[in-house]
C-alpha positions as CSV (number, residue, x, y, z in Angstrom):
1,M,103.0,204.1,-41.2
2,K,103.6,202.1,-44.4
3,L,104.2,198.4,-43.7
4,C,105.5,196.0,-46.4
5,Y,105.8,192.2,-46.1
6,D,107.4,189.4,-48.1
7,G,104.5,187.3,-49.4
8,I,106.6,184.2,-50.1
9,G,104.6,182.1,-47.6
10,L,101.4,182.9,-49.4
11,S,102.8,182.7,-53.0
12,H,105.2,179.7,-52.8
13,F,104.3,177.7,-49.6
14,K,100.6,177.4,-49.5
15,N,99.2,175.1,-46.8
16,T,102.4,175.3,-44.7
17,G,103.2,176.9,-41.3
18,L,104.7,179.9,-43.1
19,Y,101.5,180.3,-45.1
20,S,99.4,180.2,-41.9
21,Y,101.7,182.6,-40.1
22,T,101.8,185.2,-42.8
23,F,98.1,185.0,-43.6
24,E,96.9,185.3,-40.0
25,L,99.4,188.1,-39.3
26,L,98.1,190.3,-42.1
27,N,94.5,189.3,-41.5
28,R,94.6,190.4,-37.8
29,L,96.9,193.4,-38.4
30,T,94.7,195.1,-41.0
31,K,91.7,194.9,-38.6
32,L,93.5,195.9,-35.3
33,Y,95.7,198.5,-36.8
34,P,93.8,200.0,-39.8
35,Q,95.6,203.3,-39.7
36,A,98.6,201.7,-41.3
37,E,99.0,201.1,-45.0
38,Y,99.8,197.5,-46.0
39,R,101.7,196.2,-48.9
40,L,102.6,192.6,-49.9
41,V,105.3,191.7,-52.4
42,S,106.5,188.5,-54.0
43,N,107.8,187.3,-57.4
44,K,104.7,185.2,-57.9
45,Y,101.0,186.0,-57.7
46,V,99.5,185.7,-54.2
47,D,96.2,183.9,-54.1
48,A,94.8,184.1,-50.6
49,N,91.3,182.8,-51.5
50,P,89.0,181.5,-50.1
51,L,90.3,183.5,-47.1
52,I,90.5,187.0,-48.3
53,I,93.0,189.4,-46.8
54,E,91.4,192.8,-47.1
55,N,93.1,196.2,-47.2
56,V,96.5,194.8,-48.4
57,D,97.9,195.9,-51.8
58,F,99.8,193.2,-53.6
59,D,102.7,194.0,-56.0
60,E,104.5,191.5,-58.1
61,I,108.2,192.1,-58.2
62,N,110.8,190.1,-60.1
63,L,112.7,189.1,-57.0
64,N,115.8,187.0,-57.8
65,R,115.5,184.7,-54.8
66,K,117.9,182.0,-56.2
67,E,120.7,184.5,-56.4
68,N,119.5,186.4,-53.3
69,N,119.4,189.6,-55.2
70,Y,116.9,192.1,-53.8
71,E,118.0,195.3,-55.5
72,L,114.5,195.6,-57.1
73,L,113.0,195.3,-53.6
74,E,115.3,198.0,-52.3
75,K,114.1,200.3,-55.2
76,Y,110.5,199.4,-54.4
77,L,110.8,200.2,-50.7
78,I,112.4,203.6,-51.5
79,E,109.9,204.5,-54.2
80,N,106.9,203.7,-52.0
81,N,108.3,205.3,-48.9
82,I,108.0,202.2,-46.8
83,T,108.4,202.7,-43.1
84,I,109.0,199.1,-42.1
85,Y,109.8,196.0,-44.2
86,H,109.0,192.7,-42.4
87,S,110.5,189.4,-43.7
88,P,108.5,186.6,-42.1
89,N,110.7,183.8,-43.6
90,N,113.8,183.9,-41.2
91,G,115.0,187.1,-42.8
92,F,116.0,185.5,-46.1
93,S,114.6,188.4,-48.1
94,L,116.1,191.4,-46.2
95,P,117.9,193.6,-48.8
96,K,121.6,194.4,-48.5
97,K,121.1,198.1,-48.3
98,K,119.3,199.6,-45.3
99,V,116.6,201.7,-46.9
100,C,114.0,201.6,-44.1
101,K,113.5,199.8,-40.8
102,Y,113.8,196.0,-41.0
103,V,112.0,193.4,-39.0
104,L,112.4,189.6,-39.4
105,T,110.5,186.6,-37.9
106,L,112.7,183.7,-37.0
107,H,110.9,180.4,-37.0
108,N,113.8,178.0,-36.5
109,L,117.5,177.6,-36.4
110,L,117.4,174.0,-37.5
111,P,120.4,174.2,-39.9
112,L,122.6,175.3,-37.0
113,S,121.0,173.2,-34.3
114,K,120.6,170.0,-36.2
115,P,122.6,170.3,-39.5
116,E,122.3,166.6,-40.2
117,L,118.5,167.2,-40.8
118,V,118.9,169.6,-43.7
119,D,120.6,169.3,-47.1
120,N,123.9,171.0,-47.9
121,K,122.4,173.6,-50.2
122,Y,119.9,174.9,-47.6
123,Y,122.6,174.7,-44.9
124,E,125.0,176.9,-46.9
125,K,122.2,179.4,-47.7
126,F,121.1,179.6,-44.1
127,K,124.6,179.9,-42.8
128,T,125.4,182.7,-45.2
129,L,122.2,184.8,-45.2
130,V,120.7,184.5,-41.8
131,P,123.6,185.9,-39.7
132,I,123.8,188.9,-42.0
133,S,120.0,189.5,-41.7
134,L,120.1,189.2,-38.0
135,E,122.7,191.9,-37.9
136,R,120.8,194.1,-40.3
137,A,117.4,193.8,-38.7
138,D,116.2,196.5,-36.3
139,K,114.1,193.9,-34.5
140,I,114.0,190.1,-34.4
141,I,110.7,188.3,-33.7
142,A,111.3,184.9,-32.2
143,V,108.2,182.6,-32.4
144,S,109.0,181.0,-29.0
145,E,111.3,181.3,-26.0
146,F,112.9,178.2,-27.3
147,I,113.9,180.0,-30.5
148,K,115.1,183.0,-28.5
149,G,117.3,180.7,-26.4
150,E,118.8,179.2,-29.6
151,L,119.5,182.7,-31.0
152,C,121.4,183.6,-27.8
153,T,123.3,180.3,-28.0
154,F,124.5,180.7,-31.6
155,F,124.7,184.5,-31.9
156,D,125.9,187.5,-29.8
157,I,122.7,189.5,-30.1
158,P,121.6,192.2,-27.6
159,N,118.7,190.9,-25.6
160,D,116.6,194.0,-26.3
161,K,116.8,193.4,-30.0
162,I,114.9,190.1,-29.7
163,S,111.2,189.9,-28.8
164,V,109.2,186.7,-28.4
165,V,105.8,187.0,-30.1
166,Y,103.8,183.8,-30.4
167,P,102.0,183.2,-33.7
168,T,98.3,183.6,-33.7
169,I,96.0,180.9,-35.1
170,S,92.9,181.6,-37.0
171,K,89.5,181.6,-35.5
172,I,88.4,179.0,-38.1
173,F,90.1,176.4,-35.8
174,R,87.3,175.7,-33.5
175,P,84.9,172.8,-32.6
176,L,82.7,171.9,-35.5
177,D,79.6,169.6,-35.8
178,K,80.8,166.0,-36.0
179,E,78.3,165.0,-38.7
180,L,79.3,167.9,-40.9
181,C,83.0,167.0,-40.5
182,N,82.4,163.4,-41.4
183,T,80.4,164.2,-44.5
184,T,83.0,166.8,-45.7
185,L,85.9,164.4,-45.1
186,V,84.2,161.5,-47.0
187,D,83.3,163.8,-49.9
188,K,86.6,165.6,-50.2
189,Y,89.2,163.0,-49.2
190,G,87.4,159.7,-49.0
191,I,88.1,159.5,-45.2
192,D,85.5,157.4,-43.6
193,G,85.5,156.2,-40.0
194,D,87.8,156.7,-37.1
195,F,91.3,158.0,-37.8
196,L,94.5,159.3,-36.3
197,L,96.1,162.4,-37.9
198,F,99.5,163.5,-38.7
199,T,99.8,166.9,-40.4
200,G,103.0,168.5,-41.6
201,S,105.7,168.0,-44.1
202,T,107.1,164.5,-44.6
203,H,110.5,165.1,-43.1
204,E,112.9,162.8,-41.3
205,R,112.7,164.8,-38.1
206,K,109.0,164.0,-37.9
207,H,109.8,160.3,-37.3
208,L,106.9,159.0,-39.4
209,D,108.7,155.7,-39.9
210,I,108.4,155.1,-36.1
211,L,104.7,156.2,-36.2
212,L,104.0,153.7,-38.9
213,M,105.6,150.9,-37.0
214,V,103.6,151.7,-33.8
215,F,100.5,152.1,-35.9
216,K,101.0,148.5,-37.1
217,E,100.6,147.4,-33.5
218,I,97.6,149.7,-33.0
219,L,95.8,147.8,-35.8
220,E,96.1,144.6,-33.7
221,V,93.6,146.2,-31.3
222,Y,91.6,148.5,-33.6
223,N,91.8,146.8,-37.0
224,D,89.5,149.3,-38.8
225,I,91.2,152.5,-37.7
226,K,93.0,154.7,-40.3
227,L,96.1,156.9,-40.1
228,V,95.8,160.0,-42.2
229,V,99.1,161.7,-43.3
230,A,98.4,165.2,-44.5
231,G,101.2,167.4,-45.7
232,N,103.7,168.3,-48.4
233,N,105.5,165.3,-49.8
234,R,106.9,166.8,-53.0
235,G,110.3,168.1,-53.9
236,K,113.1,167.3,-51.4
237,K,110.5,165.6,-49.2
238,N,109.6,163.0,-51.8
239,L,112.4,160.6,-51.1
240,Y,111.4,160.2,-47.5
241,Y,107.8,159.9,-48.6
242,L,108.6,157.1,-51.0
243,K,110.5,155.3,-48.2
244,L,107.4,155.6,-46.0
245,K,105.2,154.1,-48.8
246,D,107.6,151.2,-49.1
247,L,107.6,150.7,-45.3
248,A,103.8,150.7,-45.3
249,K,103.9,147.9,-47.9
250,E,106.4,146.0,-45.9
251,L,104.3,146.3,-42.7
252,D,101.1,145.4,-44.7
253,I,99.2,148.4,-43.5
254,C,98.6,150.2,-46.8
255,D,94.8,149.8,-46.6
256,N,94.8,151.7,-43.4
257,I,97.0,154.6,-44.3
258,L,95.9,157.6,-46.4
259,F,98.6,159.9,-47.7
260,I,96.5,162.8,-48.8
261,G,99.2,165.4,-49.5
262,S,98.8,169.1,-48.8
263,V,95.4,170.1,-47.6
264,D,93.9,173.5,-48.3
265,Y,94.1,175.8,-45.2
266,S,90.3,176.2,-45.0
267,F,89.7,172.4,-44.8
268,M,92.1,171.8,-42.0
269,P,89.5,172.4,-39.2
270,Y,87.5,169.5,-40.6
271,L,90.5,167.2,-40.4
272,Y,91.3,168.2,-36.9
273,N,87.7,167.9,-35.7
274,G,87.3,164.5,-37.4
275,A,90.5,162.9,-35.9
276,L,90.6,161.0,-32.7
277,C,94.0,162.7,-32.0
278,T,96.8,164.5,-33.8
279,I,100.3,163.1,-33.5
280,N,103.5,165.1,-33.7
281,I,106.7,163.4,-32.6
282,S,109.1,165.8,-34.3
283,D,112.6,166.4,-33.0
284,Y,112.4,170.1,-33.7
285,E,109.6,172.7,-33.8
286,G,110.1,176.4,-33.3
287,F,106.4,176.7,-32.6
288,P,104.1,173.6,-33.1
289,I,101.4,175.4,-34.9
290,S,99.5,172.3,-36.1
291,S,99.4,171.0,-32.5
292,V,97.9,174.3,-31.3
293,E,95.3,174.3,-34.2
294,S,94.3,170.7,-33.3
295,L,93.8,171.6,-29.6
296,A,91.8,174.7,-30.6
297,C,89.4,172.3,-32.4
298,G,89.1,170.2,-29.2
299,T,91.1,167.3,-30.5
300,P,93.9,165.9,-28.3
301,V,97.6,166.1,-29.3
302,V,100.1,163.3,-28.7
303,C,103.6,164.8,-29.1
304,S,107.2,164.6,-28.0
305,E,108.7,166.9,-25.4
306,S,111.5,168.3,-27.6
307,S,112.1,171.9,-28.5
308,S,109.1,174.2,-27.9
309,F,106.3,171.6,-27.3
310,R,106.2,171.9,-23.5
311,E,106.6,175.7,-23.6
312,V,103.7,176.2,-26.0
313,L,101.3,173.4,-25.2
314,K,102.0,173.2,-21.5
315,N,99.6,170.7,-19.8
316,S,97.2,170.6,-22.8
317,A,99.1,167.9,-24.7
318,I,99.9,164.2,-24.0
319,Y,103.7,163.8,-24.1
320,V,105.6,160.7,-25.2
321,D,109.1,159.4,-25.7
322,Y,108.8,158.1,-29.2
323,E,112.0,156.1,-28.8
324,D,110.2,153.9,-26.3
325,M,107.9,152.4,-28.8
326,E,106.0,150.2,-26.3
327,A,105.2,153.3,-24.2
328,F,104.2,155.2,-27.3
329,R,101.9,152.4,-28.4
330,Y,100.3,152.3,-24.9
331,T,99.7,156.1,-24.9
332,L,98.1,156.0,-28.3
333,L,95.8,153.1,-27.3
334,E,94.8,154.9,-24.1
335,T,94.1,158.1,-26.0
336,I,92.0,156.3,-28.6
337,D,90.1,154.4,-26.0
338,V,89.3,157.6,-24.1
339,E,88.3,159.6,-27.2
340,M,86.0,156.8,-28.4
341,K,84.1,156.8,-25.1
342,K,83.7,160.6,-25.0
343,S,80.5,162.2,-26.3
344,D,81.1,164.9,-29.0
345,L,80.3,167.6,-26.4
346,Q,82.9,166.3,-24.0
347,K,85.5,166.1,-26.7
348,K,85.2,169.7,-27.7
349,N,86.1,171.2,-24.3
350,S,89.9,171.6,-24.8
351,I,90.7,174.8,-26.5
352,I,93.9,176.9,-26.3
353,S,92.5,180.4,-26.2
354,Q,95.8,182.2,-25.7
355,Y,96.9,181.7,-29.3
356,K,93.5,182.7,-30.7
357,S,93.5,186.1,-29.0
358,D,94.8,189.4,-30.5
359,D,97.5,189.9,-27.8
360,S,100.4,188.9,-30.0
361,I,99.3,191.2,-32.8
362,R,99.0,194.1,-30.3
363,H,102.5,193.2,-29.1
364,L,103.8,193.3,-32.6
365,V,102.2,196.7,-33.2
366,S,103.9,198.1,-30.1
367,I,107.2,196.8,-31.5
368,Y,106.6,198.5,-34.9
369,E,105.9,201.7,-33.1
370,S,108.9,201.5,-30.9
371,I,111.4,201.2,-33.7
372,I,110.2,204.3,-35.6
373,E,110.2,206.6,-32.6
């Protein structure tokens, strides 16, 4: 079997959920299913260091992503006798012609579910390309039951064409020595002392403005605590990021907030381990991968109950209604108090093992084998 993957997550979206998904998928597959031949394609060089993906051949193809022209990809798939082409990015890169079996991973339907949260250009692209890709795909991988439910709401797709396969998280997300984490965070990012963590893109749906306002009240109790905001704040996200910077000035909390931008994948375990808790009050998550990574490091997660949070995190997370800011504040204060009183050993007992196992990868292999029978 010859398997080919779009490497856009590794080449264009480093330190994002798509990067994590693609990397871990290939990293696990090549070890669990070594009998297959693996190829990775993108129109930009893929640098997976310092976490090396072995046994995957990379080919740079001049893919015209802006015009959605994948004729060169069609030619490549034919010439290399590819058995299955897997598009991990919502199927945006499925070719028009059917030249082999197609699989796509659907991470979200945000433009259809909450169109007010995306710009018009992305909305039009999604509305145009994704329905065609869903029709063309031999199998659709939904990252959660929540996403499968949305698929069935918006599209008339046979149930047996959709499989829910939860993403796996890397084994690098585990409890680490507290002193090592503290030293690393000071040296690398200048983070010293106790801090709360938000990780993810600075997008309106994450409600970071509410988090900043609640954090202002947290400082009335713990005046030396920090809030670390780690994630992409460039491009389309920059406008919201600048608004957050202005809000921080208005609230007079700039000295206690660190906007550190995107963090290299290999350094994320230090951030999670060093934090008192990780906060995610997003309105929409197809699969809350950063929350799972945090829990795997033994660090509690405070999150909303929207979309897939309850399905994926079950009773491992602390759920809040972020619109009730007083209750949100109380929950954060309680979490901080509990974490400060715990010993390091006690703190490191909460790990979600389900998402670190190879079960999802084995499930995916069985899907691949079923569509070529």
